[in-house]
N, C-alpha and C positions, 0 to 999 in steps of 0.2 A: 458690313458684316457685323452679324450680332455673336452676343458673347456666349457659347455654346453652354446656359445653365444646365442642360438637361442632366449633359455627359460629368458635367462636373460635380451635381448633386450626384450620380452613379457615384464618379472614382471617389468621393469623398464617403458617402455608406458603405464601399468597400475597404477603404483601407478604416475606418473603423469596426467595420463588421473584423478584419485581419486582426487589430488589436487585440480584441475583446477574445478571439479564438487564442493568441499567446497568451492572453492574462487565464485562461480556461485551462490549458495548458500547464500553466504553470503552478495552478491552485490545485489539477488532477496530483502533478508530483508533491506537493505539500501536502494534500489528504495523504498518500499512499506513505510518503515518510513518516507520519505522525500516527497512520496504521501501523507500521513496521514498530516504533516505539512502542505502541500502546503492547502491542504483542509482543515482546520482549520482557516489559513490565509483567505482565500477566503471567507470563514464561518464570520470570525470575521469584515473585511470587510463590509459583506452585512448587518451583525448587525448596524455597525455604520452609514452603508448612510442611514438604515430603522430609524435610530432612528434620524439623521439631517432631513428627511422627516418629521417625527414626530413634532418635535420642527418646521418644517418651517412651518407645515398645523395651527399648534397649533397658532401662533404667527400673520398668519395672518388671523386666525379665529378674534383673539383678533382685530389685526387691525383694519380689517371690522367694528367688534363691536362699537368700538372707533370711528371708523369714520360714522358709521350713528347715533352717538349720544343715543343709548341705553343705561339707566340706568340699573344699578348693579340689581336691583328686576326682570324688562321687561326680559322675554326670557334667562336669564343667560344660558352663555355657557359651564355651569359645567357640561351636557351632554353632550356636543360637544367633553369635555373634556375628559372626561370618554370614549366615543366611540375612540377618537383618541388613548388612553391609552389600550385600551383592543385589539382593532388594530396592535398594535406595538406589545404586547405581542404575539400576533397571530404571525403574523407574524416572530418575534423571536424565536418563536417554532418553526415556519416550517423550517427556517433557521437551526438550531438543529437539527431537524428530518430528513432533507436532510444531515445534516453534519453525523448524527450515518448511515444513507442508505451509502455514496460515504464510510465512516470507514469499513463498511461492503463487499462493495464490493471489495474494498482493500485488507482484509483481505480474502475472498474468494479467490481473485485470485493468492494472494501471496501463501495460500492453494496449492491449484490447481499444481503452478508452482513449490513448494517445492514438494510435491508430485510424481511429473514427476522425478526430478531433483534426489529425494533419489533413487527411482525405479532406471534409466539408470544409476545411479552412485553405487549402489552397484550389478547389473545386471550386468555391464562392471568391476566389480571388481571381483563377481566370475566368470565369464566369461574369464578375466585375470589371474584369479589363476589358473582354469582349463587348459587353453591355454600354461601356463608356465611350468603345471605341465607335460602334453603332449609334449611339447618339451623339456623339461629333461629326462623325459622315453624316447623319440625318439634319443635322444642325446646318450643314455646309451646301446642303440639298435646298435646304429650306431658303440661305440666303439664297443663290441661281437662281431659283423658280421667285423670288421676290423683288430680286435687285434687278 
C-alpha cells in the first residue's frame, strides 16, 4: 500500500489555511482595537479644542466688558457665561455621541468581517477534511487496483 501523499498534502494545506484564517481574525480584532483607540484620541482632541474655544470666548467677553467700562451690577455677563457653559456641554455631548457611533460602526464592521472569516474558515476546513478523506479513499482504491 502506497502512502497517500495527495491526502497528506490536502490535509496540510487545509491546516495552513485554517491557521491563516485564525491569524487574519487576530489581525481584524487588533485593527478594530486600534481604530477605537484612534477614535477615542480624536474625540479627546476635539473636547480639548472645544474647551479651549470656550475659555477663549469667555475670556474675550470678560475683556470686552472690562474695556467697555461696564460695572458688575449692570448687564452682568453671568448669563453669557452660563450660555457658554451650556454650549460647551452640548459640544462635548455631541463629540461623545459621535464617538459612540464610530465605535458602533467599528464593532459592526468587525462583526461582519469576523462572521465572513469564520464562515470561510470552517467552510474551507470541512471542505479540506472532505477532500483529504476523498484523497485517502482514492489512494486506497488505486492500491487495490494495482495490488
